[in-house]
C-alpha positions as CSV (number, residue, x, y, z in Angstrom):
1,M,-17.5,-18.4,8.7
2,K,-16.2,-17.9,5.2
3,Y,-16.2,-20.9,2.8
4,H,-14.0,-21.4,-0.1
5,F,-15.9,-22.3,-3.3
6,S,-14.4,-25.8,-3.2
7,T,-15.7,-26.3,0.4
8,R,-19.1,-25.0,-0.6
9,L,-19.4,-27.5,-3.5
10,R,-18.6,-30.4,-1.2
11,L,-21.0,-29.2,1.4
12,L,-23.8,-28.8,-1.1
13,R,-23.1,-32.3,-2.6
14,C,-23.1,-33.9,0.9
15,R,-26.4,-32.1,1.9
16,K,-28.0,-33.7,-1.2
17,G,-26.7,-37.1,-0.2
18,L,-24.8,-37.5,-3.5
19,T,-21.4,-39.1,-4.1
20,Q,-18.8,-37.6,-6.3
21,S,-19.6,-40.5,-8.8
22,E,-23.2,-39.6,-8.9
23,V,-22.4,-35.9,-9.5
24,A,-20.0,-36.8,-12.2
25,R,-22.5,-39.1,-13.9
26,S,-25.2,-36.5,-13.8
27,L,-23.0,-33.9,-15.4
28,S,-21.3,-36.3,-17.8
29,L,-17.9,-35.7,-16.3
30,T,-15.2,-37.8,-14.6
31,V,-15.1,-38.4,-10.8
32,Q,-11.6,-36.8,-11.0
33,A,-13.1,-33.5,-12.3
34,V,-15.5,-33.3,-9.4
35,S,-12.8,-34.2,-6.9
36,K,-10.6,-31.4,-8.3
37,W,-13.4,-28.9,-7.8
38,E,-13.8,-30.0,-4.2
39,T,-10.1,-29.9,-3.4
40,G,-9.6,-26.5,-5.0
41,R,-7.3,-27.8,-7.7
42,N,-9.6,-26.8,-10.5
43,L,-12.9,-24.9,-11.1
44,P,-15.9,-26.1,-13.0
45,D,-16.5,-24.6,-16.5
46,I,-18.8,-21.6,-16.3
47,A,-21.2,-23.3,-18.7
48,L,-21.8,-26.0,-16.1
49,L,-22.8,-23.7,-13.3
50,P,-26.6,-23.8,-14.1
51,E,-26.5,-27.6,-14.2
52,I,-24.5,-27.8,-10.9
53,A,-26.9,-25.3,-9.2
54,D,-30.0,-27.4,-10.4
55,L,-28.4,-30.6,-9.2
56,Y,-27.8,-29.2,-5.8
57,G,-31.1,-27.4,-5.6
58,V,-29.7,-23.9,-5.2
59,T,-29.4,-20.8,-7.4
60,I,-26.1,-20.0,-9.1
61,D,-25.7,-17.1,-6.7
62,E,-26.0,-19.6,-3.8
63,L,-23.2,-21.7,-5.2
64,F,-20.9,-18.8,-4.4
65,R,-22.3,-17.2,-1.3
66,T,-23.4,-18.4,2.1
67,K,-25.8,-16.5,4.4
68,T,-24.7,-15.3,7.8
69,E,-27.0,-15.1,10.8
70,E,-27.6,-11.4,9.9
71,G,-28.9,-12.3,6.5
72,L,-25.9,-10.8,4.7
73,S,-23.6,-12.6,2.4
74,D,-20.0,-13.2,3.5
75,D,-18.9,-10.8,0.8
76,A,-21.0,-8.0,2.3
77,T,-19.7,-8.6,5.9
78,D,-16.1,-8.7,4.6
79,R,-16.5,-5.1,3.3
80,F,-17.6,-3.9,6.8
81,D,-14.6,-5.6,8.4
82,Q,-12.0,-3.7,6.3
């Protein structure tokens, strides 16, 4: 299954048991900013990616990719499907 970045951010936040308010507070942002990321209406500033990754306990690469059962990223499997 391929996730959109916004869905990935929400999934990672929920897995850590954090609310949007807690994420916003940790990153010195508004709740509205976090909500916009998770609904796909906006993207986080690139400078925030290391902080977001640390907060969610993942690498920056893992913010963007999910692993399939075969151990390949969705990006890699998409290339084989074309």
